[in-house]
VEXLUMLO-303223 format. One record per residue (C-alpha): residue number from 1; residue in three letters; x, y, z. Coordinates in steps of 0.02 Angstrom, whole numbers, plus 50000, padded with zeros to 5 digits. Layout:
REM residues N
NODE;num;residu;px;py;pz
NODE;NUM;ala;X;Y;Z;
...
//
This chain:
REM residues 389
NODE;num;residu;px;py;pz
NODE;1;met;47889;52439;47514;
NODE;2;lys;47812;52584;47442;
NODE;3;arg;47950;52672;47350;
NODE;4;met;48063;52821;47397;
NODE;5;leu;47988;52998;47330;
NODE;6;phe;48145;53073;47314;
NODE;7;ser;48311;53005;47261;
NODE;8;ile;48423;52974;47420;
NODE;9;ala;48598;53033;47453;
NODE;10;met;48715;52968;47591;
NODE;11;thr;48735;53088;47733;
NODE;12;gly;48878;53006;47802;
NODE;13;met;48844;53096;47960;
NODE;14;ala;48792;53011;48134;
NODE;15;leu;48692;53065;48288;
NODE;16;thr;48761;52968;48440;
NODE;17;ala;48603;52921;48547;
NODE;18;ala;48711;52913;48685;
NODE;19;ala;48726;53099;48677;
NODE;20;gln;48535;53108;48673;
NODE;21;gln;48462;53225;48809;
NODE;22;leu;48294;53168;48825;
NODE;23;gln;48141;53317;48850;
NODE;24;ser;47988;53298;48987;
NODE;25;pro;47853;53208;48926;
NODE;26;ala;47769;53381;48939;
NODE;27;glu;47889;53444;48817;
NODE;28;tyr;47850;53310;48698;
NODE;29;gln;47668;53322;48726;
NODE;30;arg;47684;53512;48673;
NODE;31;arg;47804;53472;48505;
NODE;32;ala;47653;53330;48469;
NODE;33;thr;47511;53459;48501;
NODE;34;glu;47611;53615;48393;
NODE;35;met;47640;53474;48246;
NODE;36;phe;47480;53409;48244;
NODE;37;his;47388;53558;48223;
NODE;38;arg;47506;53646;48111;
NODE;39;val;47494;53488;48000;
NODE;40;trp;47288;53493;47995;
NODE;41;thr;47291;53679;47972;
NODE;42;leu;47419;53684;47816;
NODE;43;tyr;47359;53515;47746;
NODE;44;arg;47169;53527;47758;
NODE;45;val;47067;53544;47611;
NODE;46;pro;46902;53598;47686;
NODE;47;gln;46803;53591;47540;
NODE;48;his;46831;53402;47525;
NODE;49;gly;46845;53368;47702;
NODE;50;leu;47029;53279;47652;
NODE;51;phe;47218;53336;47636;
NODE;52;ser;47330;53394;47519;
NODE;53;glu;47482;53283;47468;
NODE;54;tyr;47609;53427;47490;
NODE;55;tyr;47634;53585;47572;
NODE;56;pro;47647;53721;47485;
NODE;57;gln;47541;53622;47361;
NODE;58;gln;47603;53658;47166;
NODE;59;his;47539;53511;47091;
NODE;60;lys;47693;53492;47013;
NODE;61;asp;47767;53333;47122;
NODE;62;ser;47795;53176;47051;
NODE;63;leu;47750;53040;47160;
NODE;64;thr;47844;52860;47140;
NODE;65;tyr;47752;52743;47262;
NODE;66;met;47606;52686;47144;
NODE;67;gln;47613;52517;47051;
NODE;68;asp;47612;52637;46884;
NODE;69;gly;47766;52735;46909;
NODE;70;asn;47780;52927;46925;
NODE;71;val;47619;53010;46921;
NODE;72;gln;47586;53200;46973;
NODE;73;ser;47506;53257;47147;
NODE;74;lys;47327;53289;47129;
NODE;75;glu;47171;53397;47202;
NODE;76;val;47207;53301;47375;
NODE;77;ser;47314;53178;47439;
NODE;78;tyr;47317;52982;47425;
NODE;79;leu;47256;52857;47554;
NODE;80;trp;47441;52805;47616;
NODE;81;pro;47489;52981;47667;
NODE;82;leu;47313;53029;47744;
NODE;83;ser;47334;52882;47854;
NODE;84;gly;47467;52985;47938;
NODE;85;ile;47357;53120;48002;
NODE;86;val;47227;52983;48045;
NODE;87;thr;47351;52887;48168;
NODE;88;ala;47398;53049;48224;
NODE;89;ser;47230;53089;48276;
NODE;90;ser;47214;52918;48370;
NODE;91;ile;47367;52950;48470;
NODE;92;met;47335;53130;48522;
NODE;93;met;47159;53064;48603;
NODE;94;arg;47255;52960;48704;
NODE;95;leu;47367;53100;48785;
NODE;96;pro;47292;53139;48970;
NODE;97;gly;47160;53243;48987;
NODE;98;lys;47142;53251;48790;
NODE;99;lys;47005;53114;48755;
NODE;100;val;46870;53260;48712;
NODE;101;val;46972;53380;48633;
NODE;102;tyr;47039;53252;48506;
NODE;103;lys;46884;53146;48472;
NODE;104;pro;46825;53271;48340;
NODE;105;tyr;46976;53267;48261;
NODE;106;val;46973;53086;48255;
NODE;107;asp;46803;53076;48176;
NODE;108;ser;46862;53211;48056;
NODE;109;ser;46999;53107;48009;
NODE;110;met;46896;52925;47979;
NODE;111;ala;46767;53024;47886;
NODE;112;ala;46904;53074;47777;
NODE;113;met;46964;52896;47759;
NODE;114;tyr;46794;52822;47743;
NODE;115;gln;46792;52946;47568;
NODE;116;tyr;46912;52806;47486;
NODE;117;arg;46804;52664;47527;
NODE;118;asp;46747;52576;47344;
NODE;119;ala;46601;52456;47369;
NODE;120;gly;46579;52449;47194;
NODE;121;arg;46691;52303;47181;
NODE;122;asn;46653;52157;47288;
NODE;123;pro;46704;52130;47415;
NODE;124;ala;46720;52318;47474;
NODE;125;gly;46878;52395;47501;
NODE;126;tyr;46977;52550;47493;
NODE;127;gln;47058;52624;47363;
NODE;128;ala;47211;52733;47343;
NODE;129;tyr;47114;52887;47296;
NODE;130;pro;46930;52972;47335;
NODE;131;val;46802;52872;47243;
NODE;132;lys;46720;53031;47196;
NODE;133;phe;46853;53086;47106;
NODE;134;glu;46911;52925;46990;
NODE;135;lys;46916;52729;47001;
NODE;136;val;47079;52659;47051;
NODE;137;asp;47192;52522;47119;
NODE;138;arg;47159;52447;47301;
NODE;139;tyr;47330;52415;47376;
NODE;140;tyr;47324;52275;47508;
NODE;141;asp;47459;52363;47627;
NODE;142;asp;47338;52526;47633;
NODE;143;asn;47191;52432;47668;
NODE;144;gly;47289;52362;47811;
NODE;145;leu;47334;52507;47891;
NODE;146;val;47145;52567;47855;
NODE;147;ala;47090;52426;47959;
NODE;148;ile;47226;52460;48094;
NODE;149;asp;47161;52640;48097;
NODE;150;tyr;46989;52591;48117;
NODE;151;ala;47030;52463;48242;
NODE;152;glu;47119;52594;48358;
NODE;153;ala;46987;52722;48339;
NODE;154;tyr;46867;52584;48395;
NODE;155;glu;46967;52566;48555;
NODE;156;asn;46988;52762;48573;
NODE;157;thr;46804;52805;48551;
NODE;158;arg;46711;52634;48574;
NODE;159;asn;46605;52694;48436;
NODE;160;pro;46533;52516;48356;
NODE;161;val;46537;52577;48165;
NODE;162;tyr;46727;52591;48175;
NODE;163;leu;46738;52409;48235;
NODE;164;ser;46624;52367;48102;
NODE;165;arg;46711;52451;47962;
NODE;166;ala;46883;52374;48018;
NODE;167;lys;46790;52207;48009;
NODE;168;glu;46738;52263;47825;
NODE;169;val;46902;52298;47785;
NODE;170;phe;46991;52153;47844;
NODE;171;thr;46882;52030;47732;
NODE;172;phe;46935;52133;47598;
NODE;173;ile;47104;52096;47636;
NODE;174;met;47080;51918;47652;
NODE;175;ser;47000;51897;47491;
NODE;176;gly;47176;51920;47416;
NODE;177;trp;47254;51772;47518;
NODE;178;thr;47302;51643;47378;
NODE;179;asp;47390;51475;47403;
NODE;180;val;47530;51537;47300;
NODE;181;leu;47694;51514;47412;
NODE;182;gly;47580;51437;47548;
NODE;183;gly;47469;51594;47575;
NODE;184;gly;47490;51773;47596;
NODE;185;val;47438;51925;47493;
NODE;186;thr;47507;52024;47338;
NODE;187;trp;47531;52214;47347;
NODE;188;leu;47385;52262;47269;
NODE;189;glu;47222;52177;47204;
NODE;190;gly;47248;52097;47024;
NODE;191;his;47436;52087;47022;
NODE;192;ala;47509;51946;47044;
NODE;193;asp;47697;51974;47019;
NODE;194;gln;47747;51973;47209;
NODE;195;lys;47718;51950;47399;
NODE;196;pro;47771;52101;47500;
NODE;197;ala;47814;52115;47697;
NODE;198;cys;47724;52276;47691;
NODE;199;ser;47554;52200;47644;
NODE;200;asn;47580;52050;47760;
NODE;201;gly;47650;52146;47887;
NODE;202;met;47502;52258;47897;
NODE;203;ala;47383;52120;47878;
NODE;204;thr;47450;52029;48034;
NODE;205;leu;47440;52189;48125;
NODE;206;ala;47272;52229;48075;
NODE;207;ala;47213;52044;48131;
NODE;208;leu;47284;52070;48282;
NODE;209;lys;47217;52236;48329;
NODE;210;leu;47049;52159;48282;
NODE;211;tyr;47071;52009;48404;
NODE;212;gln;47138;52145;48534;
NODE;213;ala;46963;52234;48523;
NODE;214;thr;46834;52081;48490;
NODE;215;lys;46925;51950;48570;
NODE;216;glu;46858;51830;48424;
NODE;217;pro;46976;51676;48399;
NODE;218;tyr;46966;51703;48208;
NODE;219;tyr;47068;51845;48206;
NODE;220;leu;47203;51764;48338;
NODE;221;gln;47209;51637;48204;
NODE;222;gln;47217;51742;48051;
NODE;223;gly;47350;51854;48134;
NODE;224;ile;47458;51686;48171;
NODE;225;arg;47447;51634;48018;
NODE;226;tyr;47505;51783;47931;
NODE;227;tyr;47644;51799;48046;
NODE;228;glu;47702;51625;48009;
NODE;229;trp;47709;51654;47831;
NODE;230;met;47803;51797;47851;
NODE;231;asn;47945;51721;47954;
NODE;232;lys;47944;51567;47838;
NODE;233;his;47964;51690;47683;
NODE;234;leu;48025;51846;47707;
NODE;235;arg;48129;51839;47904;
NODE;236;asp;48307;51812;47880;
NODE;237;ser;48428;51741;48017;
NODE;238;ala;48473;51906;48095;
NODE;239;gly;48279;51921;48111;
NODE;240;leu;48250;52062;47986;
NODE;241;tyr;48109;52055;47863;
NODE;242;ala;48159;52065;47671;
NODE;243;asn;48046;52181;47570;
NODE;244;asp;47965;52046;47445;
NODE;245;ile;47956;51870;47379;
NODE;246;lys;47941;51853;47184;
NODE;247;thr;47784;51742;47172;
NODE;248;ala;47856;51671;47001;
NODE;249;thr;48018;51617;47063;
NODE;250;gly;48005;51622;47238;
NODE;251;ile;48160;51729;47258;
NODE;252;val;48162;51847;47389;
NODE;253;asn;48212;52035;47355;
NODE;254;pro;48360;52073;47508;
NODE;255;thr;48308;52261;47523;
NODE;256;tyr;48258;52303;47708;
NODE;257;tyr;48151;52452;47770;
NODE;258;thr;48128;52492;47934;
NODE;259;tyr;47932;52487;47947;
NODE;260;asn;47927;52289;47880;
NODE;261;ser;48034;52242;48033;
NODE;262;gly;47942;52373;48143;
NODE;263;ser;47769;52305;48102;
NODE;264;met;47814;52117;48158;
NODE;265;leu;47905;52184;48292;
NODE;266;glu;47759;52253;48363;
NODE;267;ala;47649;52088;48301;
NODE;268;ala;47773;51976;48404;
NODE;269;val;47742;52079;48563;
NODE;270;met;47566;52071;48532;
NODE;271;leu;47557;51898;48511;
NODE;272;tyr;47666;51862;48652;
NODE;273;gly;47544;51954;48764;
NODE;274;phe;47400;51863;48693;
NODE;275;thr;47478;51687;48717;
NODE;276;arg;47633;51705;48831;
NODE;277;gln;47725;51600;48721;
NODE;278;gln;47926;51641;48751;
NODE;279;gln;47943;51614;48552;
NODE;280;tyr;47876;51785;48508;
NODE;281;leu;47948;51866;48641;
NODE;282;gln;48118;51806;48570;
NODE;283;asp;48072;51848;48397;
NODE;284;ala;48046;52027;48445;
NODE;285;arg;48195;52056;48545;
NODE;286;gln;48300;51985;48394;
NODE;287;thr;48217;52091;48274;
NODE;288;ala;48230;52255;48392;
NODE;289;glu;48406;52217;48419;
NODE;290;ser;48454;52173;48222;
NODE;291;ala;48353;52330;48167;
NODE;292;tyr;48443;52430;48309;
NODE;293;his;48618;52399;48226;
NODE;294;tyr;48577;52364;48035;
NODE;295;phe;48469;52522;48027;
NODE;296;gly;48563;52636;48152;
NODE;297;lys;48709;52663;48034;
NODE;298;pro;48718;52726;47866;
NODE;299;gln;48653;52609;47723;
NODE;300;lys;48719;52596;47546;
NODE;301;asp;48574;52683;47421;
NODE;302;met;48445;52703;47549;
NODE;303;arg;48424;52819;47692;
NODE;304;ser;48537;52830;47843;
NODE;305;glu;48525;52816;48034;
NODE;306;phe;48343;52747;48054;
NODE;307;cys;48282;52875;47925;
NODE;308;asp;48243;52774;47765;
NODE;309;leu;48068;52880;47772;
NODE;310;pro;48015;52960;47921;
NODE;311;trp;47852;52862;47921;
NODE;312;phe;47940;52696;47906;
NODE;313;ala;48043;52740;48059;
NODE;314;thr;47900;52782;48147;
NODE;315;val;47823;52600;48129;
NODE;316;leu;47976;52542;48195;
NODE;317;phe;47959;52660;48343;
NODE;318;arg;47788;52593;48381;
NODE;319;gly;47868;52416;48383;
NODE;320;tyr;48007;52477;48501;
NODE;321;ala;47868;52563;48603;
NODE;322;ala;47778;52384;48625;
NODE;323;leu;47935;52294;48676;
NODE;324;tyr;47971;52431;48796;
NODE;325;glu;47816;52393;48885;
NODE;326;val;47879;52228;48909;
NODE;327;asp;48078;52253;48941;
NODE;328;lys;48082;52435;49002;
NODE;329;lys;48261;52450;48906;
NODE;330;pro;48241;52615;48816;
NODE;331;gln;48396;52594;48713;
NODE;332;tyr;48306;52581;48551;
NODE;333;leu;48186;52707;48578;
NODE;334;lys;48318;52853;48628;
NODE;335;ala;48412;52818;48479;
NODE;336;ile;48265;52876;48363;
NODE;337;ile;48216;53019;48477;
NODE;338;ala;48384;53079;48455;
NODE;339;arg;48354;53093;48258;
NODE;340;val;48173;53169;48269;
NODE;341;asp;48244;53308;48398;
NODE;342;his;48391;53342;48295;
NODE;343;ala;48266;53357;48142;
NODE;344;trp;48156;53474;48265;
NODE;345;his;48273;53598;48278;
NODE;346;asn;48304;53625;48080;
NODE;347;arg;48120;53644;48048;
NODE;348;asp;48091;53754;47880;
NODE;349;arg;47992;53933;47876;
NODE;350;tyr;47826;53853;47897;
NODE;351;gly;47891;53744;48065;
NODE;352;leu;47888;53588;47947;
NODE;353;leu;48043;53444;47964;
NODE;354;asn;48160;53379;47821;
NODE;355;his;48119;53226;47734;
NODE;356;asn;48297;53179;47790;
NODE;357;trp;48314;53204;47975;
NODE;358;ala;48496;53228;47954;
NODE;359;asp;48489;53376;47834;
NODE;360;ala;48522;53575;47865;
NODE;361;arg;48379;53682;47894;
NODE;362;asp;48289;53703;47722;
NODE;363;glu;48294;53886;47705;
NODE;364;ala;48203;53887;47528;
NODE;365;gly;48043;53812;47606;
NODE;366;lys;48023;53683;47475;
NODE;367;pro;47842;53548;47489;
NODE;368;lys;47855;53442;47612;
NODE;369;trp;47754;53278;47605;
NODE;370;leu;47589;53257;47718;
NODE;371;leu;47658;53088;47778;
NODE;372;asp;47832;53137;47827;
NODE;373;glu;47757;53278;47930;
NODE;374;ala;47590;53213;48012;
NODE;375;cys;47721;53050;48080;
NODE;376;ile;47808;53185;48181;
NODE;377;ala;47646;53220;48299;
NODE;378;glu;47628;53044;48321;
NODE;379;leu;47806;52997;48371;
NODE;380;tyr;47810;53154;48480;
NODE;381;ala;47635;53093;48559;
NODE;382;arg;47709;52923;48591;
NODE;383;met;47856;52987;48663;
NODE;384;ala;47745;53081;48791;
NODE;385;leu;47643;52929;48821;
NODE;386;leu;47799;52828;48861;
NODE;387;asn;47867;52955;48975;
NODE;388;leu;48068;52867;48972;
NODE;389;lys;48184;52876;49129;
//
């Protein structure tokens, strides 16, 4: 649902996963560490305890992922790209022997995220830009990411404050649930034109992460409600998830992005783990296979070869990683690893990766987006933890 930041040209070039030579877990951990600290150092805005949208930051970059269309990048980043470094901090903390090392980064990134909390509107929720600067819209998909990050930070640190904040955010998400089209939430507060996969898929995961942390039946029930709504309205016959459904007409937008299927793939695996109902595992396997074939090849008017946007592909990778823990079949993961490793060897002068993983090295060192870069640290950390054979 979040829109592309750049106009996208087809690369027409394919990398073959079969030729991928996996690196050792130690090497993937080394890359994760290198990338995480590079992003933290380059993008950090210490006077605010926040991060910049781009590096180098020129404040000339046009952002097209907001409801109001094009806006210029500002003093610090919007909430969505910030979530990339927040998630990466939590994953780094899971690396062997690194819990103590990365806990301060988790706490610092959580403090940064808290600056987006808006309690002036009821219920409290997270707006797209830090409250101290201005009042802006509150997006339900952003808040799903915030709830997930808080729940995972709680799992890693056992800090009850993070669990309390996750619950608060989920209350905000549920305030957007309406009976139009049988349930679900819209993209952002106050706009009822569509109900997208991004908002409802992340709400599904947020509920399930909270159930995992609390074992409170309410969260499992809500996770199942969102899951069933998504399957009824946005899942196609192949098991992929369309972008959105228009509330006035019930017309589905048949555009597909990796992250919409990725979030629901992870949700299906989680539901299987909680309930042992085979239908959830069947759903997961169908979505995984269909996504592998659909997103693994060039697509018209969108990014090719798993990379419609690096963070989108990372969300799909999370789903594949969850399924791997059940099936132990690495082919899907290897396909994405091949693309990331190719991009790793084409980093620019600052050590940053291309927005399009298939591109040649950027010799000019043009500005790179925070979300594109932070997710690379997450991907490599997840690769290290998986220890694929």
